[in-house]
C-alpha positions in Angstrom: 408.8 212.9 95.7 413.1 213.7 95.0 413.3 216.8 92.3 410.8 215.6 89.8 408.4 217.2 92.3 407.2 220.3 90.8 404.4 222.5 91.8 402.8 222.4 95.2 399.0 223.3 96.1 398.0 223.5 99.6 394.4 223.7 100.8 391.4 223.6 103.1 390.3 220.2 102.2 386.6 220.9 103.6 386.5 224.2 101.7 387.9 223.2 98.9 386.1 222.9 96.0 388.2 219.9 93.8 387.1 222.1 90.5 389.7 225.1 91.6 392.8 223.5 90.8 391.7 222.4 87.5 390.0 226.0 86.3 393.7 228.2 87.8 395.7 225.2 85.8 393.6 225.8 82.6 393.9 228.8 82.4 397.1 229.5 83.1 398.0 226.9 80.3 395.9 228.5 77.9 398.1 231.8 78.5 401.3 229.9 78.2 399.5 228.3 75.1 399.0 231.3 73.3 402.1 232.7 73.7 404.4 230.1 72.4 402.4 229.4 69.8 403.8 233.2 69.2 407.4 232.9 69.3 407.1 229.4 67.3 405.1 230.5 64.1 408.0 233.4 64.5 410.9 230.5 64.6 409.3 228.9 61.7 408.9 232.0 59.5 412.4 232.5 60.0 412.8 229.0 59.0 414.6 228.2 62.1 412.9 225.6 63.4 415.2 222.6 63.8 414.4 218.9 62.8 411.6 216.8 65.0 413.2 215.4 67.7 412.2 215.1 71.6 413.4 217.9 73.2 414.8 217.3 77.1 412.3 219.4 79.5 414.3 221.8 81.7 417.0 220.1 84.5 415.6 218.5 87.0 411.6 218.8 86.2 411.4 215.6 84.3 410.2 212.6 86.0 410.1 208.6 84.7 406.5 207.4 83.9 405.4 205.6 87.5 402.8 202.5 86.9 400.2 202.7 89.6 400.6 199.1 90.6 403.2 196.3 91.4 404.1 192.9 90.6 403.1 190.3 92.8 401.5 191.2 96.2 402.8 193.9 97.9 402.7 194.3 101.5 401.0 197.1 103.2 403.1 200.5 104.3 403.5 199.3 108.2 401.7 201.5 110.9 403.4 204.9 111.0 405.4 205.4 113.9 404.0 208.4 115.5 402.2 208.2 118.8 398.9 208.8 117.9 396.6 211.8 116.8 395.4 212.5 121.1 397.7 210.3 123.2 397.1 213.1 125.6 393.1 212.8 125.8 393.2 209.1 125.3 392.1 207.1 128.1 394.4 205.0 131.1 395.2 201.6 129.8 396.0 199.0 132.8 398.0 197.4 130.2 402.2 197.5 129.4 401.6 198.2 126.0 398.8 199.4 123.8 397.3 201.5 120.9 394.3 202.0 119.1 394.1 201.4 115.3 391.6 203.4 112.5 391.6 200.7 110.3 389.6 202.7 107.7 391.7 205.7 107.6 395.5 203.4 108.3 395.4 206.0 110.7 397.0 205.5 114.3 394.5 207.1 116.8 396.6 206.4 120.3 399.3 204.5 121.7 401.5 203.5 124.8 404.2 201.7 124.7 403.7 200.5 121.0 407.3 199.4 120.2 408.2 197.4 123.5 408.9 193.8 123.2 406.6 191.3 124.7 405.9 187.8 124.4 403.1 187.2 121.4 401.4 184.2 123.2 399.2 182.6 121.4 398.2 186.1 119.5 401.5 184.2 117.3 398.3 182.5 115.6 397.7 185.4 113.8 400.5 185.1 111.5 399.9 181.1 111.3 397.0 181.4 110.7 397.8 184.1 107.8 400.3 181.7 105.9 397.8 178.7 106.2 394.7 181.0 104.9 397.4 181.9 101.7 398.0 178.4 101.5 394.4 177.2 100.7 394.3 180.3 98.4 397.1 179.1 96.3 395.9 175.3 96.2 398.6 174.5 97.8 396.7 173.0 100.9 392.8 171.6 100.1 390.9 172.6 103.0 389.3 168.6 102.7 393.2 167.3 103.3 393.3 165.4 106.3 397.2 166.0 107.5 398.6 163.6 109.4 398.7 164.4 114.1 402.1 163.8 115.2 403.4 163.4 118.2 404.5 166.7 118.6 400.6 168.0 117.6 399.8 165.1 119.9 401.2 165.9 122.9 401.0 169.8 122.4 400.4 171.6 126.2 398.3 174.0 126.7 395.3 175.0 125.2 394.1 172.7 122.6 391.2 171.3 120.2 391.7 167.7 121.3 392.4 165.9 117.3 392.5 162.1 117.5 395.6 161.0 115.9 393.8 158.0 114.8 391.2 160.2 113.0 392.8 163.5 111.8 390.7 166.8 111.3 390.4 168.7 108.0 391.9 171.8 106.8 388.6 173.3 107.9 387.9 171.9 111.1 391.8 173.0 112.0 391.0 176.8 111.0 387.9 176.4 113.1 390.2 174.8 116.1 393.2 177.4 115.5 390.9 180.3 115.5 388.1 179.8 117.6 389.6 177.2 120.2 393.1 178.6 120.0 394.4 175.2 119.5 398.3 174.6 119.4 397.6 171.2 118.2 395.9 172.6 115.4 398.6 175.5 115.3 401.3 172.4 114.7 399.7 170.1 112.7 399.2 173.1 110.1 402.4 174.2 110.6 403.9 170.5 109.3 401.4 170.4 106.5 403.0 173.4 105.6 406.1 173.5 106.2 406.9 169.7 106.9 408.3 170.1 110.7 407.1 173.8 112.3 411.0 174.7 112.4 411.1 175.7 108.8 407.3 176.6 109.3 408.5 179.0 111.3 411.1 180.1 108.9 408.1 180.9 106.8 406.5 182.8 109.0 409.6 185.7 109.8 409.7 185.6 105.6 406.0 186.9 105.5 407.0 189.2 108.6 409.7 190.5 106.8 407.8 191.2 103.5 405.2 192.3 106.0 406.9 195.2 107.5 407.2 194.1 110.8 410.2 194.8 112.1 410.9 194.1 115.5 409.0 190.6 115.7 410.7 187.5 115.6 408.6 183.8 115.4 410.4 180.8 116.9 407.0 178.4 116.6 403.3 178.1 115.7 401.9 178.1 118.2 403.1 180.7 120.9 404.7 179.1 123.3 407.5 181.2 125.4 411.2 181.4 123.6 414.0 183.7 123.7 413.8 183.9 119.4 410.0 184.6 119.7 408.8 188.1 120.6 406.7 191.2 119.0 405.9 194.4 119.6 401.5 195.7 119.7 402.6 197.6 116.2 403.9 194.7 114.9 400.8 192.8 116.1 398.9 195.5 114.5 400.0 195.5 111.3 399.4 191.6 111.3 395.8 191.5 112.4 395.1 194.2 109.4 396.8 192.1 106.8 395.3 189.0 108.3 391.4 191.1 107.8 391.9 192.6 104.2 394.2 190.4 103.2 391.8 187.3 103.8 388.3 188.5 104.3 386.3 185.2 103.4 388.5 183.6 106.3 388.3 186.6 109.0 384.4 185.7 109.5 385.5 183.0 111.7 387.4 184.9 114.4 383.5 185.9 115.1 382.0 183.1 115.7 381.9 182.4 119.6 382.5 178.4 120.1 383.2 175.4 118.3 382.6 171.6 118.7 384.8 169.2 117.5 385.1 165.6 118.5 382.2 166.1 121.4 384.4 169.0 122.9 382.5 172.6 122.7 384.6 174.8 123.7 383.6 179.0 123.3 385.8 181.8 121.8 388.1 183.3 124.4 387.3 187.1 123.2 384.9 187.3 125.7 384.1 191.0 123.9 382.3 189.0 121.1 379.2 188.4 123.9 379.2 191.8 125.2 379.4 194.1 122.1 377.9 193.1 119.0 380.0 195.4 116.8 383.0 193.4 117.6 384.0 190.7 115.1 387.2 189.6 116.4 390.1 188.6 117.0 392.5 186.8 118.7 393.6 186.4 122.9 397.0 185.2 124.3 398.1 184.8 127.4 401.1 183.1 129.6 402.5 183.9 132.8 404.9 185.9 130.8 403.3 187.2 128.3 400.0 188.0 130.6 396.6 188.3 129.2 396.5 189.8 125.8 393.5 190.6 123.2 393.4 192.0 119.6 390.0 193.3 118.9 388.4 194.7 116.4 385.0 196.3 115.7 382.8 197.8 112.8 380.4 200.5 113.3 378.9 203.4 111.4 379.7 206.8 111.7 376.3 208.5 113.4 374.6 210.7 110.6 376.6 209.0 107.4 377.1 206.1 105.8 380.7 205.4 106.8 381.9 202.3 108.5 384.7 202.7 110.3 386.8 199.5 111.5 389.0 200.3 114.9 391.3 198.2 116.0 392.6 197.6 119.2 396.0 195.2 120.6 396.0 195.7 124.3 399.2 193.7 126.1 400.1 192.7 129.5 397.0 193.1 131.4 396.0 191.4 134.9 393.3 189.0 133.8 390.9 187.5 131.1 388.2 190.4 132.4 390.3 192.9 132.5 391.7 192.7 128.7 388.2 192.3 128.1 387.7 196.0 129.9 390.5 197.8 129.1 389.9 196.8 125.5 386.5 197.9 125.5 387.3 201.2 127.0 389.8 201.8 123.8 387.5 201.0 121.3 384.3 203.3 123.0 386.9 205.7 123.0 388.1 205.6 119.1 384.4 206.0 118.2 383.1 208.6 120.3 386.0 210.9 120.0 386.9 211.3 117.1 385.2 211.5 113.4 385.8 210.3 109.5 385.9 212.7 107.3 385.7 211.5 103.5 387.7 214.0 101.7 387.3 212.3 98.2 385.3 209.7 96.8 386.9 206.4 94.6 387.9 207.3 91.2 386.1 210.9 91.4 388.7 213.7 89.6 389.9 215.7 92.0 391.4 217.8 89.2 392.6 218.1 85.7 396.0 218.6 85.1 398.6 219.9 82.2 399.8 216.9 80.3 402.6 217.9 77.5 403.4 216.2 74.3 399.9 214.1 75.0 397.5 213.5 72.8 395.5 215.7 75.3 396.4 218.7 77.3 394.7 217.5 80.9 394.3 214.7 82.3 392.3 213.9 85.1 394.0 213.0 88.4 392.4 211.6 91.3 392.7 208.0 94.4 392.5 204.8 93.5 390.4 204.2 97.2 388.2 206.8 99.2 390.4 209.6 101.0 388.9 209.3 104.3 391.1 210.6 107.6 390.4 210.9 110.8 390.2 213.9 113.4 389.7 214.6 116.4 385.7 215.1 117.3 384.9 218.4 116.4 388.0 219.3 114.4 387.7 218.9 110.4 387.5 222.1 109.9 391.4 222.4 110.7 392.8 219.3 108.2 394.2 220.8 105.3 395.5 219.3 102.1 398.9 219.5 99.8 399.0 218.2 96.4 402.7 218.0 95.1 402.8 216.8 91.1 405.2 215.6 88.7 406.2 218.1 86.8 406.5 218.5 83.8 403.7 215.4 83.0 404.9 214.4 79.4 402.8 211.6 77.6 402.0 208.8 77.2 400.3 208.7 80.6 398.8 205.2 82.1 395.6 205.1 83.6 396.4 204.2 87.0 400.2 206.3 87.0 401.0 208.1 90.1 401.6 211.5 89.4 401.5 212.6 92.4 401.0 212.8 96.3 397.9 214.1 98.5 399.4 215.1 102.6 396.9 215.7 104.4 397.9 217.8 107.7 396.2 218.2 111.1 397.9 221.0 113.0 400.9 221.3 110.9 401.3 217.7 111.3 401.2 215.2 108.2 398.7 212.8 109.4 398.1 210.6 106.1 399.2 210.8 102.6 397.8 209.0 99.3 399.2 208.7 95.7 397.8 211.1 93.5 397.2 208.8 90.0 395.7 209.5 86.4 392.4 208.4 86.2 392.6 208.0 82.2 395.3 207.4 79.9 397.0 209.9 77.6 398.8 208.4 74.8 401.3 210.3 73.0 400.9 213.1 70.4 401.9 212.8 66.3 404.9 214.3 65.8 404.0 217.9 65.2 402.1 217.8 69.1 405.4 216.7 70.4 407.5 219.1 68.7 405.3 221.7 69.7 405.1 221.2 73.6 409.1 220.9 73.2 409.1 224.3 72.2 406.6 225.1 75.1 408.8 223.0 77.6 412.2 225.1 76.7 410.4 228.5 77.3 409.3 227.4 81.2 
């Protein structure tokens, strides 16, 4: 929060009534107001009150208004650099690098060498698909268009959907072939349709990777063929997969399709978890001799006894076989659902408390969060979750709805496991001249 951060309130989240801070703040403000009114009355009586001005609050206490929204489409924060909540308790995974992510809460649950540089193989197609989805969404690419099939695409090695140059596939068909059949030809055709050339498209992939915060990723092609300048990490691939899920939910359903037939050739989805676990709805496989067998898998299950739906994402890189990547991914997902509880701390748009506002048309503003606040902790340890709210002080009107006015830090065993912006749930306009002057006096005496 920097120098503008004011009072910090610490509390045990499961036991706290959200109204308690409001009561304490309200009483404090009322007491302070009585003192200030008395002092102001004495000053007015003596004729010493200066002309109306917007008096500056005490040094180091002011904070500029911060909008709750950003221009454009900002990237979500990358996965934190912690190894996870409980790496010691995680199962043994037969892979070079792996991680388990709780997408619902944004927490890394467990990991092993998640920043190891690896060859992403066909997991590369997550970015190819992301850019293709974006091009369709932005109407730069029509789903019924039939991009030409270049010699490079027609002669693509590895997995293919077998597009005939004399009868090009539609963009919609190419997306199915890219995701379900992992077609290298589909990847190149889409790349050339969007970027002009695959090389130019790879530059777009890298720009998007930078925007997403994939600091240890570089793409050299659209399909995932090996290359010295083509690499990523489990952490970056998890961030990318989550962006696909959250930014393009309409197309994410393609990742759950078990097979696809094109040009009279039926091919099954290489993600075998789709056939053995009904809660798995994605996501992508990859394999080269150097990369080994890789799988990004995602599953949604309802927490027992609640209405909370949890999505977990596993990334398993460098296993020995197709069967191994399936078994190890299933092991990780089961571990996450069985060993962790998801705790809902606050509902969306529900007031957590009310806080004083200076120079405003109202004395208090309701504060809360733009979305539900949930955290995952080891099973049975919910009572160990504590919260710390740090507020911008003094808060001076006008206050916009959605404006950030503080930060909630959620702690577990003295470790911060999540941070959420505290926002104003309502707008507070500026007071009139008298109200602003009155509060300037109050601020002077703070």
